[in-house]
C-alpha angles and dihedrals in degrees: 000000000000123000120250110279095021120107130188105242104169139005122204125211090251089063092251110150121214110203124192129188110246115181120240120247125258089245089061091053090050091050090052091051093049091047089054091054102264117147124215106239094185129250143195125281111330093344119104125186117214119193130190125207088243089064097256114135139181134189113216117197128190140058115294092248095049123104115260116241119238092246089056092054092048091048091049091054093050093046092049090050091049092050091054093059 
C-alpha cells in the first residue's frame, strides 16, 4: 500500500517502482476535517473556515479541485492533533 500523498506513476519491467509526490486535493483536506468533526462556518470567496467544538479552527483556501499546498497539509496535521487533545 502506498503512503498518503504518494502515487504510483510508472512501473518498469524489472518491477522497480518510481514514486512521485503528488499533492492531495483541497476536497480531500475538507473531507478529513469533516470526518474529524469540524464544521464549515462559511467564508468569503474560495476561503472556508472550519471550526471544531474543542476550539480548534482552520481556514482552507482554494477551489475543491485544486492541489493542496504543502503548508496546508502540515497545518491540517497540526490542527487535527490539536483537536484530539
